[in-house]
ROLUM-297736 format. One line per 10 residues: number of its first residue (from 1); their letters; for each residue x, y negated, z of C-alpha. Coordinates in Angstrom, 1 decimal. Example, Ala and Ser with C-alpha at 12.3 -4.5 7.8 and 13.67 -1.06 7.14 Angstrom:
REM ROLUM-297736
1> as> 12.3,4.5,7.8 ~ 13.7,1.1,7.1 .
This chain:
REM ROLUM-297736
1> mtaifgsigl> 2.1,27.0,-6.3 ~ 2.6,26.6,-2.5 ~ 1.9,24.0,0.2 ~ 3.7,22.9,3.3 ~ 2.3,21.0,6.3 ~ 3.3,20.3,9.9 ~ 3.4,17.9,12.7 ~ 5.3,16.6,15.8 ~ 3.2,15.9,18.8 ~ -0.2,17.1,17.6 .
11> spsshremae> -2.5,19.9,18.7 ~ -1.9,23.2,16.9 ~ -5.7,23.5,16.1 ~ -5.3,20.8,13.5 ~ -3.1,23.0,11.4 ~ -5.7,25.6,10.9 ~ -8.0,23.0,9.4 ~ -5.1,21.7,7.2 ~ -4.4,25.3,6.0 ~ -8.0,25.9,5.1 .
21> llnhrglhva> -8.3,22.7,3.1 ~ -5.1,23.7,1.1 ~ -6.4,27.2,0.4 ~ -6.1,26.7,-3.4 ~ -2.3,26.7,-2.9 ~ -1.8,30.3,-1.8 ~ -3.5,33.4,-0.4 ~ -1.6,33.5,2.9 ~ -0.8,31.2,5.8 ~ 2.4,31.2,7.8 .
31> leadggvefg> 2.8,29.2,11.0 ~ 5.9,28.6,13.1 ~ 6.1,26.5,16.2 ~ 8.6,25.2,18.7 ~ 7.2,23.3,21.6 ~ 5.3,20.3,20.2 ~ 6.5,20.9,16.6 ~ 4.6,23.1,14.2 ~ 5.3,24.0,10.6 ~ 2.8,25.6,8.3 .
41> grytersnia> 2.7,26.9,4.7 ~ 0.5,28.3,2.1 ~ 2.0,31.0,-0.2 ~ 1.0,34.0,-2.3 ~ 4.1,36.2,-2.6 ~ 6.9,35.4,-0.1 ~ 6.5,33.3,3.1 ~ 7.7,29.7,2.7 ~ 8.3,29.2,6.4 ~ 11.4,30.4,8.3 .
51> rgenclvaig> 13.0,30.0,11.7 ~ 16.8,29.7,11.7 ~ 19.3,29.7,14.5 ~ 19.0,26.0,14.9 ~ 16.1,24.9,12.8 ~ 12.5,25.4,11.4 ~ 12.3,25.3,7.6 ~ 9.3,24.9,5.2 ~ 9.7,25.0,1.5 ~ 7.2,24.1,-1.2 .
61> gnpfevaers> 7.7,24.6,-4.9 ~ 10.5,26.7,-6.6 ~ 13.9,25.5,-5.5 ~ 17.0,27.1,-6.9 ~ 20.7,26.7,-7.1 ~ 22.9,26.9,-10.2 ~ 25.9,29.1,-9.4 ~ 29.0,29.9,-11.3 ~ 28.5,31.1,-14.9 ~ 25.2,29.1,-14.8 .
71> erisieaqdl> 23.4,31.8,-12.9 ~ 20.1,30.7,-11.3 ~ 19.7,31.7,-7.6 ~ 16.3,31.2,-6.0 ~ 16.3,29.6,-2.6 ~ 13.9,31.0,0.0 ~ 13.1,29.4,3.3 ~ 15.4,31.7,5.2 ~ 18.2,31.0,2.7 ~ 17.8,27.3,3.4 .
81> avryraagag> 17.9,27.9,7.1 ~ 21.2,29.7,6.8 ~ 22.6,26.9,4.6 ~ 21.4,24.2,7.0 ~ 23.3,25.9,9.8 ~ 26.5,25.8,7.8 ~ 26.2,22.4,6.0 ~ 23.5,20.4,7.9 ~ 21.4,18.1,5.7 ~ 24.1,18.4,3.0 .
91> alrelnghfa> 22.4,21.7,2.1 ~ 19.6,19.7,0.4 ~ 22.1,18.3,-2.2 ~ 22.6,21.8,-3.6 ~ 18.9,22.3,-4.4 ~ 17.7,22.2,-8.0 ~ 14.2,22.7,-9.4 ~ 10.9,21.4,-8.1 ~ 10.8,21.3,-4.3 ~ 9.5,19.7,-1.2 .
101> vaiwdlrrer> 11.2,20.7,2.0 ~ 10.9,20.1,5.7 ~ 13.6,20.9,8.2 ~ 13.3,20.4,12.0 ~ 16.6,20.5,13.8 ~ 15.9,22.2,17.1 ~ 19.0,20.9,18.9 ~ 19.1,17.3,17.6 ~ 15.3,17.0,17.5 ~ 15.4,15.4,14.1 .
111> lflgrdpfgv> 13.0,15.9,11.1 ~ 14.2,16.0,7.5 ~ 11.6,15.7,4.7 ~ 13.0,15.9,1.1 ~ 11.8,16.1,-2.5 ~ 13.1,16.8,-6.0 ~ 14.5,13.9,-8.1 ~ 11.3,13.2,-10.1 ~ 8.8,14.1,-7.3 ~ 7.2,17.0,-9.2 .
121> cplyvargpn> 6.3,18.5,-5.8 ~ 4.3,16.0,-3.8 ~ 4.9,15.4,-0.1 ~ 3.1,12.9,2.1 ~ 3.8,11.7,5.7 ~ 1.7,9.9,8.3 ~ 2.6,8.4,11.6 ~ 0.4,7.6,14.6 ~ 1.0,6.8,18.3 ~ 3.5,9.5,19.5 .
131> wlafsteyka> 3.0,11.8,16.5 ~ 4.1,12.4,12.9 ~ 2.5,14.7,10.3 ~ 3.3,15.8,6.8 ~ 1.5,17.6,4.0 ~ 1.7,18.5,0.3 ~ -1.6,16.7,-0.2 ~ -2.7,13.7,1.9 ~ -6.3,14.9,2.0 ~ -5.1,17.3,4.7 .
141> lllldgidlt> -3.7,14.4,6.8 ~ -7.1,12.7,6.7 ~ -8.4,15.5,8.9 ~ -6.2,14.4,11.8 ~ -7.8,12.7,14.8 ~ -6.7,9.1,15.1 ~ -5.4,8.7,11.5 ~ -5.5,5.0,10.5 ~ -7.7,4.6,7.4 ~ -6.7,0.9,6.8 .
151> idrdavqrfm> -6.4,0.3,3.0 ~ -3.1,-0.9,1.6 ~ -4.5,-3.7,-0.5 ~ -1.2,-4.6,-2.0 ~ -0.8,-1.0,-3.2 ~ -4.3,-1.1,-4.7 ~ -3.4,-4.4,-6.4 ~ -0.4,-2.8,-8.1 ~ -2.6,0.0,-9.2 ~ -5.1,-2.3,-10.7 .
161> asgwaphgrt> -2.3,-3.9,-12.8 ~ -0.2,-0.9,-13.7 ~ -2.3,2.2,-13.3 ~ -0.3,3.7,-10.4 ~ 0.3,3.0,-6.7 ~ 3.8,1.7,-6.2 ~ 6.8,3.9,-5.4 ~ 6.5,5.6,-2.0 ~ 3.1,4.2,-1.1 ~ -0.6,5.3,-1.2 .
171> ffsaisqvpp> -3.9,3.5,-0.9 ~ -3.7,4.1,2.8 ~ -1.3,2.0,4.9 ~ -0.6,4.8,7.3 ~ 0.2,7.4,4.7 ~ 3.3,7.2,2.5 ~ 5.1,9.4,0.0 ~ 8.5,10.8,0.7 ~ 10.3,9.2,-2.2 ~ 11.3,11.4,-5.1 .
181> ggvlvstddd> 15.0,12.3,-4.9 ~ 15.1,11.1,-1.3 ~ 15.0,12.5,2.2 ~ 13.2,10.9,5.1 ~ 15.1,11.4,8.3 ~ 12.9,10.9,11.4 ~ 13.6,10.8,15.1 ~ 11.5,9.7,18.0 ~ 12.2,6.0,17.5 ~ 13.4,5.7,14.0 .
191> ariaridvrr> 12.8,6.7,10.4 ~ 15.0,6.0,7.4 ~ 15.3,7.1,3.8 ~ 18.5,8.6,2.3 ~ 19.2,9.8,-1.2 ~ 19.7,13.5,-1.8 ~ 22.0,12.8,-4.7 ~ 24.3,9.9,-3.5 ~ 26.2,9.7,-6.7 ~ 23.4,8.5,-8.9 .
201> ssyqipradv> 23.9,4.7,-8.4 ~ 27.7,5.1,-8.9 ~ 27.5,6.4,-12.5 ~ 29.7,4.3,-14.7 ~ 28.8,3.0,-18.1 ~ 29.4,5.8,-20.6 ~ 32.1,5.1,-23.2 ~ 32.5,8.4,-25.1 ~ 29.7,9.9,-27.2 ~ 28.1,13.1,-25.8 .
211> pvsdvrdhvl> 28.1,16.0,-28.3 ~ 24.7,17.0,-29.6 ~ 25.5,20.6,-28.6 ~ 25.7,19.5,-25.0 ~ 22.1,18.3,-25.1 ~ 21.0,21.4,-26.9 ~ 22.7,23.7,-24.4 ~ 21.5,21.8,-21.3 ~ 17.9,21.8,-22.6 ~ 18.0,25.5,-23.3 .
221> haiegyspdc> 19.5,26.3,-20.0 ~ 16.9,24.2,-18.2 ~ 14.0,25.9,-19.9 ~ 15.5,29.3,-19.2 ~ 16.1,28.3,-15.6 ~ 12.4,27.6,-15.1 ~ 11.3,30.9,-16.7 ~ 13.2,33.6,-14.9 ~ 10.2,35.8,-14.2 ~ 9.4,37.0,-17.7 .
231> grrygvmlss> 6.6,39.3,-16.5 ~ 4.3,36.4,-15.8 ~ 1.8,34.8,-18.2 ~ 3.3,31.6,-19.6 ~ 1.6,28.7,-21.2 ~ 2.6,25.3,-22.5 ~ 0.7,22.0,-22.6 ~ 1.4,21.2,-26.2 ~ 1.3,17.7,-27.7 ~ 2.1,16.5,-31.2 .
241> gidsaiitaa> 5.6,15.5,-30.0 ~ 8.9,17.3,-29.9 ~ 9.4,17.7,-26.1 ~ 6.7,20.3,-25.6 ~ 7.5,21.8,-29.1 ~ 11.1,22.5,-28.0 ~ 9.8,24.2,-24.8 ~ 7.4,26.3,-26.8 ~ 10.1,27.4,-29.3 ~ 12.5,28.3,-26.5 .
251> lrrrvvgdln> 9.9,30.3,-24.6 ~ 8.8,32.0,-27.8 ~ 12.3,33.5,-28.1 ~ 12.3,34.4,-24.4 ~ 8.9,35.7,-23.5 ~ 7.9,39.2,-24.3 ~ 4.2,39.3,-25.4 ~ 1.8,36.5,-25.9 ~ 2.6,32.8,-25.3 ~ -0.4,30.5,-24.9 .
261> tftvgygqdd> -0.4,26.9,-25.8 ~ -3.1,24.3,-24.9 ~ -4.0,20.9,-26.4 ~ -6.7,18.4,-25.4 ~ -7.9,15.5,-27.5 ~ -10.9,13.5,-28.6 ~ -11.7,15.3,-31.9 ~ -10.5,17.4,-34.8 ~ -9.0,14.2,-36.3 ~ -6.9,13.4,-33.1 .
271> peilgarqta> -3.2,13.2,-34.1 ~ -2.4,15.1,-30.9 ~ -4.7,18.0,-32.0 ~ -3.4,18.1,-35.5 ~ 0.3,17.9,-34.6 ~ 0.0,20.5,-31.8 ~ -1.8,22.8,-34.2 ~ 1.1,22.6,-36.6 ~ 3.6,23.4,-33.9 ~ 1.5,26.4,-32.7 .
281> iatgtnhhel> 1.5,27.8,-36.2 ~ 5.2,27.3,-36.6 ~ 6.0,29.0,-33.3 ~ 3.4,31.7,-33.4 ~ 1.5,31.1,-30.2 ~ -2.0,31.8,-29.1 ~ -3.3,28.3,-29.4 ~ -6.3,26.8,-27.6 ~ -7.8,23.4,-28.4 ~ -10.1,21.5,-26.1 .
291> ivrphqlssl> -12.2,18.5,-27.1 ~ -13.3,16.0,-24.4 ~ -16.0,13.4,-25.1 ~ -16.7,10.3,-23.1 ~ -19.9,11.5,-21.5 ~ -17.9,14.3,-19.9 ~ -15.9,11.8,-17.9 ~ -18.8,11.3,-15.5 ~ -18.1,14.7,-14.0 ~ -14.4,15.0,-14.9 .
301> lpetirtmed> -13.2,11.7,-13.4 ~ -14.4,12.2,-9.8 ~ -13.2,15.8,-9.7 ~ -9.8,14.7,-11.0 ~ -9.5,12.0,-8.4 ~ -10.6,14.4,-5.7 ~ -7.7,16.6,-6.8 ~ -4.9,14.0,-7.4 ~ -6.0,11.7,-4.5 ~ -4.8,8.2,-5.5 .
311> pggydefpcl> -6.0,7.8,-9.1 ~ -3.7,7.0,-12.0 ~ -3.0,7.7,-15.6 ~ -6.3,6.4,-17.1 ~ -8.2,8.9,-19.2 ~ -5.2,11.1,-19.8 ~ -5.6,12.8,-16.4 ~ -9.2,13.8,-16.6 ~ -8.3,15.4,-19.9 ~ -5.4,17.3,-18.2 .
321> falhrkarnf> -7.8,18.4,-15.5 ~ -10.0,20.0,-18.1 ~ -7.0,21.5,-19.8 ~ -5.8,23.2,-16.7 ~ -9.3,24.4,-15.9 ~ -9.3,26.2,-19.2 ~ -5.7,27.4,-19.0 ~ -6.3,29.3,-15.8 ~ -8.2,31.9,-17.7 ~ -5.1,32.8,-19.8 .
331> vdvifsgnvs> -1.9,32.0,-17.9 ~ -0.2,31.9,-14.5 ~ 2.5,29.3,-15.2 ~ 2.0,26.1,-17.2 ~ 4.9,24.1,-18.7 ~ 5.0,20.4,-19.4 ~ 7.3,18.4,-21.6 ~ 7.2,15.2,-19.5 ~ 10.3,13.3,-18.3 ~ 12.2,13.8,-21.5 .
341> dtlfasmswh> 11.0,10.3,-22.8 ~ 12.3,8.8,-19.5 ~ 15.7,10.5,-19.7 ~ 16.4,9.9,-23.4 ~ 14.6,6.5,-23.9 ~ 11.4,6.8,-26.0 ~ 8.9,4.8,-24.0 ~ 7.5,1.3,-24.9 ~ 9.5,-0.3,-22.1 ~ 12.7,1.2,-23.5 .
351> rriwnekhwp> 12.0,-0.5,-26.9 ~ 11.4,-3.8,-25.0 ~ 14.7,-3.4,-23.1 ~ 16.5,-2.7,-26.4 ~ 14.9,-5.7,-28.1 ~ 15.8,-8.0,-25.3 ~ 19.4,-7.0,-25.6 ~ 19.7,-7.2,-29.4 ~ 17.3,-9.8,-30.6 ~ 17.9,-13.5,-29.7 .
361> gayllyrefd> 14.8,-15.0,-28.0 ~ 13.2,-11.7,-27.3 ~ 13.6,-12.0,-23.6 ~ 11.8,-15.4,-23.5 ~ 9.1,-14.1,-25.7 ~ 8.4,-11.1,-23.5 ~ 8.4,-13.2,-20.4 ~ 5.8,-15.5,-22.0 ~ 3.7,-12.4,-22.9 ~ 4.0,-11.2,-19.3 .
371> qaeaegrlph> 2.6,-14.5,-17.9 ~ -0.2,-14.6,-20.4 ~ -1.2,-11.0,-19.7 ~ -1.1,-11.6,-15.9 ~ -3.3,-14.7,-16.2 ~ -5.7,-13.3,-18.9 ~ -5.0,-16.0,-21.5 ~ -3.1,-16.5,-24.8 ~ 0.5,-17.5,-24.7 ~ 1.1,-21.3,-24.7 .
381> gaiarliwra> 4.0,-21.3,-27.2 ~ 3.0,-21.6,-30.9 ~ 5.4,-18.8,-32.0 ~ 4.4,-16.6,-29.1 ~ 0.7,-17.1,-29.8 ~ 1.2,-16.3,-33.5 ~ 3.0,-13.1,-32.7 ~ 0.4,-12.2,-30.0 ~ -2.5,-12.6,-32.4 ~ -0.8,-10.6,-35.1 .
391> trgaawpapc> 0.1,-7.7,-32.8 ~ -2.6,-7.8,-30.0 ~ -5.5,-9.9,-31.3 ~ -7.5,-11.8,-28.7 ~ -6.4,-12.6,-25.1 ~ -6.3,-9.7,-22.8 ~ -8.3,-9.8,-19.5 ~ -6.2,-10.2,-16.4 ~ -6.1,-7.2,-14.0 ~ -9.1,-7.1,-11.6 .
401> svidaaplpr> -7.9,-8.9,-8.4 ~ -8.0,-7.2,-5.0 ~ -9.4,-9.2,-2.1 ~ -6.8,-10.3,0.5 ~ -3.9,-8.7,-1.5 ~ -0.6,-10.5,-2.1 ~ 0.0,-11.9,-5.6 ~ 1.7,-9.5,-8.0 ~ 5.5,-9.9,-8.1 ~ 6.8,-11.3,-11.4 .
411> ktrsrhspsp> 8.6,-8.8,-13.6 ~ 12.4,-9.3,-13.6 ~ 15.2,-7.6,-15.5 ~ 18.7,-8.6,-16.2 ~ 19.2,-9.3,-19.9 ~ 23.0,-9.5,-19.7 ~ 23.8,-5.9,-18.8 ~ 26.2,-4.1,-21.1 ~ 24.2,-0.9,-20.8 ~ 20.5,-1.8,-20.1 .
421> lldelrsvle> 19.1,1.6,-20.8 ~ 21.4,3.2,-18.3 ~ 20.4,0.5,-15.8 ~ 16.8,1.3,-16.4 ~ 17.3,5.0,-15.9 ~ 19.2,4.5,-12.7 ~ 16.4,2.2,-11.5 ~ 13.6,4.6,-12.4 ~ 15.4,7.4,-10.4 ~ 15.3,5.1,-7.4 .
431> rfdgrmgaqe> 11.7,4.0,-7.6 ~ 9.7,6.7,-9.4 ~ 5.9,6.7,-8.7 ~ 3.5,9.6,-8.1 ~ 2.6,10.6,-11.7 ~ 4.6,13.8,-11.8 ~ 3.3,15.0,-8.4 ~ -0.2,14.2,-9.6 ~ 0.2,16.6,-12.6 ~ 1.4,19.3,-10.2 .
441> mlaarwgldf> -1.8,18.8,-8.2 ~ -4.0,19.2,-11.2 ~ -2.3,22.6,-12.0 ~ -2.4,23.8,-8.4 ~ -6.1,23.0,-8.2 ~ -6.7,25.8,-10.7 ~ -4.1,28.2,-9.3 ~ -1.3,27.5,-11.8 ~ 2.4,27.2,-11.1 ~ 3.5,23.9,-12.7 .
451> rmpyaergli> 7.0,23.7,-14.3 ~ 8.6,20.6,-15.9 ~ 12.1,21.7,-17.1 ~ 13.2,18.3,-18.3 ~ 13.2,17.2,-14.6 ~ 16.2,19.5,-14.0 ~ 19.2,18.0,-12.2 ~ 21.7,19.0,-14.9 ~ 19.7,17.2,-17.5 ~ 19.4,14.2,-15.3 .
461> dlalripdrq> 23.1,14.2,-14.9 ~ 23.6,14.5,-18.7 ~ 21.2,11.7,-19.5 ~ 23.1,9.4,-17.2 ~ 26.3,10.1,-19.2 ~ 24.8,9.3,-22.6 ~ 25.7,5.9,-24.1 ~ 22.8,3.6,-25.0 ~ 23.8,3.8,-28.7 ~ 23.0,7.5,-28.7 .
471> kmnsrsgkli> 19.5,6.9,-27.3 ~ 18.0,4.1,-29.3 ~ 18.5,1.9,-32.4 ~ 16.4,-0.6,-34.3 ~ 14.3,2.2,-35.9 ~ 13.9,5.0,-33.3 ~ 14.3,6.1,-29.8 ~ 15.6,9.4,-28.3 ~ 18.2,9.7,-31.0 ~ 20.5,12.4,-29.6 .
481> freaarqflp> 17.5,14.4,-28.4 ~ 16.0,14.4,-31.8 ~ 19.2,15.6,-33.3 ~ 19.2,18.4,-30.7 ~ 15.6,19.3,-31.6 ~ 16.7,20.4,-35.1 ~ 18.4,23.3,-33.4 ~ 15.0,24.6,-32.3 ~ 12.4,23.3,-34.8 ~ 11.9,22.6,-38.5 .
491> phfsrrpkri> 13.8,19.4,-39.4 ~ 10.7,17.3,-40.1 ~ 9.4,18.0,-36.6 ~ 12.3,15.9,-35.1 ~ 10.9,12.8,-36.9 ~ 7.5,12.9,-35.1 ~ 6.6,9.6,-33.4 ~ 6.0,9.2,-29.7 ~ 2.3,9.2,-28.8 ~ 0.4,8.8,-25.6 .
501> qhlkydaema> -2.5,11.2,-25.2 ~ -5.8,9.4,-24.7 ~ -9.4,9.4,-25.8 ~ -10.7,7.2,-28.6 ~ -11.7,3.7,-27.4 ~ -14.7,3.5,-29.7 ~ -18.4,2.7,-29.4 ~ -19.1,6.0,-27.7 ~ -16.5,5.2,-25.0 ~ -17.8,1.6,-24.7 .
511> dwihscretv> -21.3,3.1,-24.1 ~ -19.9,5.3,-21.3 ~ -18.1,2.3,-19.7 ~ -21.2,0.2,-19.7 ~ -23.3,3.0,-18.2 ~ -20.8,3.0,-15.3 ~ -21.5,-0.7,-14.9 ~ -24.9,0.3,-13.6 ~ -24.1,3.5,-11.7 ~ -20.6,2.8,-10.3 .
521> lsqevvrsrn> -19.8,-0.9,-10.7 ~ -23.0,-2.7,-10.0 ~ -22.6,-6.1,-8.4 ~ -24.1,-4.9,-5.2 ~ -21.7,-1.9,-4.9 ~ -18.6,-3.9,-5.7 ~ -19.5,-6.8,-3.3 ~ -20.4,-4.4,-0.4 ~ -17.2,-2.4,-0.9 ~ -15.2,-5.7,-0.6 .
531> lisydslara> -12.1,-4.3,-2.4 ~ -12.0,-6.0,-5.7 ~ -13.3,-9.4,-6.8 ~ -16.5,-9.0,-8.7 ~ -15.9,-12.2,-10.7 ~ -12.6,-10.8,-12.0 ~ -14.3,-7.5,-12.8 ~ -17.1,-9.3,-14.7 ~ -14.5,-11.1,-16.8 ~ -13.0,-7.8,-17.8 .
541> ldalrttpne> -16.4,-6.3,-18.6 ~ -17.3,-9.3,-20.7 ~ -13.9,-9.0,-22.6 ~ -14.6,-5.3,-23.2 ~ -18.0,-6.1,-24.7 ~ -17.0,-9.1,-26.9 ~ -13.5,-8.1,-28.0 ~ -13.0,-4.4,-27.1 ~ -9.4,-3.3,-26.9 ~ -7.3,-0.8,-25.0 .
551> vafkrvwnai> -6.1,-3.2,-22.3 ~ -9.7,-4.3,-21.5 ~ -10.7,-0.7,-21.3 ~ -7.9,0.1,-18.9 ~ -8.7,-2.9,-16.7 ~ -12.3,-1.6,-16.2 ~ -11.2,2.0,-16.0 ~ -9.1,1.3,-13.0 ~ -12.1,-0.4,-11.3 ~ -14.2,2.7,-12.0 .
561> alehwarifl> -11.5,5.0,-10.7 ~ -11.1,2.9,-7.5 ~ -14.7,3.1,-6.7 ~ -14.8,6.9,-7.2 ~ -11.7,7.1,-4.9 ~ -13.5,5.1,-2.2 ~ -16.6,7.3,-2.4 ~ -14.5,10.5,-2.0 ~ -11.9,9.4,0.6 ~ -13.7,6.7,2.5 .
571> dskpgsqpas> -17.3,7.7,2.4 ~ -17.0,11.4,3.0 ~ -14.9,13.8,5.0 ~ -12.0,15.7,3.4 ~ -13.3,19.0,4.8 ~ -16.5,18.6,2.7 ~ -14.6,18.9,-0.5 ~ -15.1,22.2,-2.4 ~ -12.5,24.9,-2.5 ~ -10.5,24.8,-5.7 .
581> ighdivvscq> -10.4,28.6,-6.5 ~ -13.2,31.0,-6.0 ~ -11.3,33.9,-4.5 ~ -11.2,35.3,-1.0 ~ -8.4,34.0,1.2 ~ -6.3,36.6,3.1 ~ -4.8,34.9,6.1 ~ -1.7,36.3,7.9 ~ -0.5,33.9,10.6 ~ 2.7,34.1,12.6 .
591> qests> 3.3,31.8,15.4 ~ 6.1,31.7,17.9 ~ 6.5,29.1,20.6 ~ 9.6,28.5,22.7 ~ 10.1,26.1,25.5 .
């Protein structure tokens, strides 16, 4: 739990304000300057800012290097400064773990901003006339004088349709994300993106099967690599699935003393609650269950958006916000099982890709479904309409349209690839959005270090070498991973289905949604905001009332979340936001300026 921030060409006074706004990310402040360049950091134990012989360095997160005999070596800011002197920007390719880094080359006057492959550590950048600034959270960038607050309406349109802002972008045109797995190289008159791992797109189609023992060993090594400090209090966000269960079982063998697990759901009959409870009993953890009801969303949702900035993830993220708030009373470090489904193919889009490859006519059927979903109607074809009614019921409402935004691009995917799951993983690694960084923000808000061991580079490399046939068949996904899970868990655990954590879309939820129609989405509010078309919103609200379903709920949810975002980030100043942790901040600043 750290923060980095800095600028080129701005007044140093702005950094004090940025540091104060990020006070939930560390007890101490470090500042280093060189002429018109200033780097800052928030930390608790060791300074994350360093001056090298030829550079300034700022490090956020917990980067490490895997040395010979699989030893894990933590990388401090001073270590990276020494490595940069020897290898230049190539030093970034040796980093593993969760990290966001900034390096200013004093001699070449060039800035490098880099992130880990899945973007677990967030990092934002903004440009203005003759200046550039970066920060772990973009709310700190909004403090800067002259920042352009023009809304990126195309990014908002993508959010309304998919639930997330697109890769590398935010709702503000002037603020972008440093792409996960990439490094932004900036000079006075140019900025370009390079990949930290240049080999990824050159992975060949795997031919030989990967031994299950390789997956088992890589998973165990990754979890151990993210838990070197055994004296800290560890916790796991436990779901009903196998990903978090494996982490729990591995930590249970490693951690001396109590291991806490946390689950959030909609009630005692929630499959997530029931499955996680069974795992906790089997692994012997101190288990905590949290129930969230729809009426609680009125307070949880705005605070969640205030924390994660651009909204996303529907009702799952307010639930995670509540979980982290509870967990802070018991643990210092919280583990998540995310990313495993992406690496080993267990998401709904993986099933679609597999079907398009193996079932004649599936590609055309899905394409017709996409068009019907985008236009808010039933499919035209008789067979497609029959299947739609059998699996989805009535027509789904189209996404709420954003005023003056470009039309959404049509989904495209090659159906002739010999290895479509590999192609999809390579593509995801090149265009991942902000959902992992958003989870880190939720944990940091409550003073927790966030760790996601499946986002480890060794596991990513392994997943790119696993043939499609070892990931998915007609019955199940994540095949080889499930086989490896039997090395950690009772055999029947490995057969657990993939679920997405969410609240119940029932009458109580419908009542809450309709209450928001009066308090958040009134016609007067929506029309005066001039962001989304009220007519398209009214159609989604009518669909939710007449034929309630998950998609109609998500369409309206995104409109509610967008209005809360606008109230927080357009109608009020970032500095008015409450501090996240109620402890005193001890500030120790170091500043050195050279001409």
